[in-house]
C-alpha positions in Angstrom: 20.3 -5.7 -5.1 23.3 -4.6 -3.0 23.2 -1.9 -0.4 25.5 0.2 -2.5 23.1 0.2 -5.3 20.2 1.1 -3.0 22.1 4.0 -1.5 23.1 5.1 -5.0 19.4 5.2 -6.1 18.7 7.7 -3.3 21.2 10.2 -4.6 19.1 12.9 -6.2 20.1 14.8 -9.3 20.8 18.4 -8.8 20.2 19.7 -12.4 16.4 19.3 -12.5 13.6 21.8 -12.4 10.0 21.2 -11.4 7.6 21.7 -14.3 4.2 23.0 -13.1 1.0 21.6 -14.5 -1.7 23.8 -16.1 -4.5 21.6 -14.8 -5.3 22.2 -11.2 -6.3 19.7 -8.6 -9.7 21.2 -8.4 -10.2 20.8 -12.2 -9.2 17.1 -12.0 -11.5 16.6 -9.1 -14.4 18.1 -11.0 -13.7 16.1 -14.1 -13.4 12.7 -12.2 -16.1 13.6 -9.7 -14.0 12.2 -6.8 -11.0 13.2 -4.7 -7.8 11.4 -5.4 -6.2 9.6 -2.5 -4.2 6.7 -1.3 -5.6 3.9 0.9 -2.5 2.2 2.2 -3.2 -1.3 3.4 -0.5 -2.7 5.7 -0.3 -5.9 7.6 1.3 -9.3 7.8 1.5 -11.7 4.9 -1.8 -13.6 4.6 -3.7 -10.9 6.6 -5.9 -10.3 3.6 -4.5 -7.1 2.1 -4.5 -8.2 -1.5 -7.9 -9.9 -1.3 -9.5 -6.8 0.2 -7.7 -4.4 -2.2 -9.0 -6.3 -5.3 -12.5 -6.6 -3.9 -12.5 -2.9 -3.0 -11.3 -1.9 -6.5 -14.2 -3.9 -8.0 -16.8 -2.3 -5.7 -15.5 1.2 -6.3 -15.5 0.6 -10.1 -19.1 -0.6 -10.0 -20.1 2.5 -8.0 -18.7 4.7 -10.8 -15.3 5.6 -9.2 -11.8 5.4 -10.7 -9.6 3.2 -8.5 -6.5 1.1 -9.1 -4.7 -1.5 -6.9 -0.9 -1.3 -6.4 0.0 -4.8 -5.1 3.3 -5.8 -3.6 3.8 -9.0 -5.5 2.6 -7.4 -8.8 5.1 -4.6 -8.6 7.9 -6.9 -7.9 7.4 -8.3 -11.4 8.2 -5.0 -12.9 8.9 -1.7 -11.2 10.6 -3.3 -8.3 11.9 -6.5 -9.9 15.5 -5.5 -9.0 14.8 -5.4 -5.2 15.1 -8.2 -2.7 13.9 -8.3 0.9 16.7 -6.8 2.9 15.9 -3.9 5.1 17.4 -1.5 2.6 15.6 -3.1 -0.4 12.3 -3.0 1.6 12.8 0.7 2.2 13.5 1.4 -1.5 10.5 -0.7 -2.5 8.1 1.3 -0.3 9.8 4.6 -1.3 9.1 3.9 -5.0 5.5 2.7 -4.4 4.8 5.7 -2.2 5.9 8.1 -4.9 4.0 6.3 -7.6 0.8 6.2 -5.5 1.1 9.9 -4.7 1.4 10.7 -8.5 -1.7 8.6 -9.2 -3.6 10.2 -6.4 -2.7 13.6 -7.8 -4.2 12.6 -11.1 -7.4 12.0 -9.2 -7.4 8.2 -8.8 -8.3 6.3 -5.6 -5.1 4.3 -5.2 -5.3 1.1 -3.1 -1.8 0.0 -2.1 -1.5 -3.4 -0.6 2.0 -3.9 0.9 3.3 -5.5 4.1 5.4 -2.3 4.5 6.7 -3.5 7.9 8.5 -0.3 9.0 6.7 2.8 10.4 9.3 5.2 9.0 8.7 3.9 5.5 4.9 4.2 5.8 5.4 7.7 7.1 7.4 8.6 4.0 4.6 7.3 1.8 2.2 9.5 3.8 4.4 12.5 3.3 4.6 11.9 -0.4 0.8 11.9 -0.8 0.6 15.3 0.9 -2.6 14.9 2.9 -4.3 12.4 0.6 -3.0 9.4 2.5 -5.0 7.0 4.7 -3.2 4.2 6.6 -5.3 1.1 6.9 -4.1 -1.7 9.2 -5.4 -5.0 8.0 -5.0 -6.6 11.3 -4.8 -10.4 11.9 -2.7 -12.2 14.5 0.5 -14.0 13.4 -1.2 -17.3 14.4 -4.2 -16.6 12.1 -1.9 -15.6 9.2 0.2 -18.6 9.7 -2.8 -20.9 9.8 -3.9 -19.5 6.4 -0.5 -19.5 4.7 -2.0 -19.7 1.1 1.5 -19.6 -0.5 3.2 -21.8 2.0 5.6 -19.0 2.9 5.3 -19.3 6.7 6.1 -23.0 6.5 9.2 -22.2 4.4 10.2 -19.4 6.8 9.9 -21.7 9.8 12.1 -24.2 8.0 14.7 -21.6 7.4 14.2 -21.6 3.7 13.2 -17.9 3.6 15.3 -15.3 5.4 14.1 -11.9 6.4 10.5 -13.0 6.5 8.2 -10.5 8.3 6.8 -11.8 11.5 9.2 -14.7 11.7 12.8 -13.6 11.1 12.1 -9.9 10.4 10.1 -7.4 12.4 6.6 -5.9 11.7 6.1 -2.5 13.3 2.4 -2.2 14.0 0.8 1.1 13.2 0.5 3.3 16.2 -2.2 5.6 14.9 -3.7 3.9 11.9 -6.5 5.9 10.2 -8.6 2.7 10.0 -8.2 -0.8 11.4 -9.9 -3.8 9.7 -9.7 -6.9 11.9 -9.7 -9.7 9.3 -9.1 -12.4 11.9 -12.7 -12.1 13.1 -14.5 -10.5 10.1 -15.5 -12.0 6.8 -14.1 -10.8 3.5 -17.5 -9.3 2.7 -17.8 -7.4 6.0 -14.2 -6.2 5.8 -14.6 -5.0 2.3 -17.8 -3.1 3.3 -15.9 -1.3 6.0 -13.3 -0.3 3.5 -15.8 0.7 0.8 -17.8 2.9 3.2 -14.5 4.5 4.4 -13.4 5.2 0.8 -16.7 6.8 -0.1 -16.6 9.0 3.0 -13.1 10.3 2.3 -12.8 10.3 -1.5 -16.2 10.7 -3.1 -17.8 14.0 -3.9 -21.5 14.3 -2.9 -23.7 14.8 -5.9 
């Protein structure tokens, strides 16, 4: 996608009017017996974001909660299939996901977003879209650890120059300065990391019986 198209997509229409809902947030919360919110998992490729997101979704479902994963690769097959990996396209990618996650949280879902989302400013926009229902989770693993895992062979291709604008190699990753939660997957098992996330989600989004 060209920069011109990305900029064009940011031009908002002026002839629109907000339509208020007749179902309040409190009514939705009472019906679903949980608080809607966004758990935004950010971190390098191969840090474990998708693995933890899918595991957390399963655990929350089994505990009786309504949760859904928004995964970076999955959304690039549909909603964001027109976007590449330039800085402008990455910004638009996260803008769209942030707005979708915010809408789903407003419905009352626990939304688990798993995106590299390398830029602090983009993550901050996603936080603002969710209006107080956003929690930034830094899935922290060193570049060396992620590169040693490399399940898709992307780091190897990036080192060979076959992939440009690859986060951590030829494109920056801006580490969170004040993450709401840090999960250190380079020295924690998947099970232990998922438990930390599960306990955190229950603390912030469940409603005591």
